[in-house]
N, C-alpha and C positions, 0 to 999 in steps of 0.2 A: 544442596547449594542453589541459591537463586540465580537463574540464568540472566545475563545482562541484556540490555537493549544495545544493539550495535548500530552505529551511524557512520556512513562513509562521507568523508569530507575531502575537499580539494582546493580550498581557498576562494571559491566562487561565492557570490551573494546567495545563490540558490542553496549551496551547501550550508551556508551560515544559517539560513532559515530552517533547514532540516535539522541542524544541530540544536537550535533553540526549541524546536518542536519535540525532538527526542529528549532533551533535558526535562522539559515539562512532563513528558510521558513517564520518565524515570521517577520524577517526584510522585506522580499519581500512583505508580505501581510499587514504590519503595524498592527499587531495583538499581543495581549499578549501571553505569553507562560506559560503553566500550567504543572509543573513537578510533577509526581506522582510516589511513590514507594508503592507497596502493599506487606504486610506481611500476608500470610495465617495463620489462627488461629493454635496455638499449641494444639494438642489433648491430651497431657499428663495432668493429673489432676493437677490443680493449687496448691493444698496443698502439692505437692511434691516440696521440696526446690530447687532441680535442675531445675525443670521446670520454677520456678519464676526467677531464676538467668539467665536461658537461654533466657527467654522472654525479660528481661531487656537488656541483651547483644545484642540481635537482634535489639531491638528498638534503642539502642545507635548507632549501626553500620548503621542502616537505615537512621537515622537523619544525620549522618556524610555524607553519600552518597548524600542526598538531599542538604545539605549545600554546599558540593563541587560542585554539579551541578549548583546551583545558582551562585556560584563564577565564574564558567566557562562562563555561559551566560552573566553575567555582564561584564566580561572581553572582550568577543568577540562581544557582541551585546548590548552595554550599553543603547541603545535607546529602547530596548524591555522590557516592563513591565513583571515581572516574579513572579510567586508564586510557592510554593512547599508544598506538603502535604503527610503525611504518613497515609496510610489507612490499617486497619486490616480487611481483608476479603479474600475470594477466588479471585484469580487474574482475572479470566474471568468475574465474577459477578461485581467486582469493576470497571474494565475498560469498560465494556459494559454500566454500568450506567453513567460513566464519559463521554462516547462518546455522550450521549444525550445533553450535554452542550458544545460540542466542534465542531469546523469546520473541524478538521483533527486530527486523532489519529496516533501517530508515535511510532514505536517499532523497536528494534534491531532484527537481525535475529537469535540470540541465546543469552542465558543469564545464570545467576547463581541465586541461592536463589529462590525467588518467580517466576522468569522467566526461570527456568531451562528447562522447556519443549520446549522453543523456539529453542533448539538445533535441534529438529526434526520438528519444525514448527507447532506443534499441537495448541499452544495458538494463534499464529499468524493466523493460518487457522480458528480457532474458532471465533476470533475477526473479521476477514475479513467477516465472514458469519453473525455475530450477531450484530456488532457495528452499531450505529445509524448515523454514519458519515463515510466519506472515511477513509481508513486505509492505512498508508504508512509503508512498511517494508523496512528498510534500510539495504541492503545487497549488496554484490559484490563491484565492483569498482565504484568510483564517477568520471566520465570523466569531462573534462573541460567544460566551459560555452558554447562553440561552438557546442557541441554534441547536437543532436536533442532530443526532447520529442517524444516518440512513443506512439500512442494510438491504441488499437485494436478495430475495428468496425465490428459488425455483424448484426446491425439492431435491436437488442434487446433494451428494455427500459434501462437496466443498461449500455449498450453500449453507449446510448445517454448521460447518466450521466457521463460516462468516457470521452466522447468527450468534454462535457462542461468543465470539470475539466482540461483536457489537453490543450485546447485552451487558457484558462485563464492562466494556468501555463506557457505556451510558451510565452504569451504576457508579463507576469511578468519577465521572465528570458531573454527576447529578443532572444529566441532560435527558430530555425525552428521546425515545427511540422510534423512528419511522420504519416499519417493516413494509417494504415495497415489493409487490408482485405484479408482473405484467404478462400478458399472453398475446400472441399474434392472432390476427383474424384472416390470415391467408395461408394457403398451402402451395407447395411447389407442384407444377404440372410439367409433363414432358415438354422439352423444348425451352425450359427456363421461364415459362409464363407463370404468373401468380393469379389464382382464382379465389375470390372470397367464398367462404362458406355461407350458406343460407340457413342460419340457425337462430334460435332464441337467445340473443346475447344477454338479456337480463337474467335468464335462467343460468347461463354459463357463469356470469358474474357472481350470482348467489352461490353457486357451487364452488367457485374459486375462493370466495371469501370464507366459506366454511372450512375449506382445506387449510387456508392460511391461519384461521383462528385455531384449528386443531394443532398445527405445528408450533404455534406460539403459546398454547395454554400452559404447558409445563414450565416454560421459561418465566411466564408471569408469576407463577407460584413460587419459583426460586428467587425471583428478584421483585418482590412486591413494591420496592421503592422506585422502580422504573416505570414511567408512563410509556406504554407501548401503543402507538397509533398504527392502525392498519390502513394501507393504501393499496387498492387493487385497480389496475387500469388495463384497458385493451390497447396495447402499444408494444413497440419493440423494447425489450428491457434496457438496451443501451441508451436509447433516446429518452426513455422515462427517467432513468437514473441520472443522466446528464442534467436534465431539468431539475431534479431534486438536489443535485450538488450545488446549485446556485444559491440555495438557502440553508445549506447544511454546514456543520463544522467538521464533519468527516463522513465519507462514504465507505462502506465495507462490502466487498463482494468476494465470492469464491473464485479460485483460480480457473475453474473450468465449469461451465454450466451444464444443465441437463441436455441442451441441444447441441453440445460440442461434438465435433467429428472425432472418431476414434483416432488416437495418436496425437491429437492436439494437446499441448501442455498448458496453453493459455487460451481462454475463451474470448470471443469477440467483444463481449461486454466489458471484461476487465481491460482488454486492449484499448477500447475506446475511452474508458475513464482515465487510464494512465496518460493518454495523449491529450484529452480535452476536458477532464473534470475541472470544475470551478472551485474545488476545495481539496484538501489532502485526501488521498485514497489509500485504503489498506486492502491488499489482496491476501485472503486467508487460504489455508490449505489443510 
């Protein structure tokens, strides 16, 4: 059975953009679309009349949002099978469980109601760390179809997952793929100071480019239709990928990079892109 793309909606304009993006992705992948709205439980005792009336009003509004979302998808992507469900639970718990049965979880960059915390990215950050499938955060501009897909590569296992997702996405969209790799030119010294290495940077660049080419070689053979561009820079990965996002239609990164601290579920690069990326971002795992 083909797993669906799941999209969380809440009636906000950001969620509507995420819905449109998810519907287009479902068309590309020939997969069903699963629309979900989550209502956190009301903590007011149910015997209070006002609480009962408020719960009923919230449920009515939520169903209206879901019905409107289904109507939108059926209008713009009639070929996509679509389902919608209202869930009463904590947002993070509900969507984490839902992600176990999805091939991709799609969220807006900010929301209202149950998704209000997305304004500062906390729910998106948490889901990118805990979801059981890749998470797409639809933010920034959505450039035209000729803009590239950008993938950050650092040699980590989640970077390999990001590369697999990005190459497949580039093939589906008939878009070029920019494989981006960056390395830092400083090391940490005791006391928190940073000291630059005194090395032959041209030689290091050549070595890094060879490593990148080796990691990409098999993928180019499997996807001969995809133009893969190699970009190697001496920079912080987050800063470099934020620059790349300004001219990309999608940036794909792993959930945790090679330099991540033990125990961290989400790396600093993924965190920065979710907050500040200039285009939609996918965090793969």
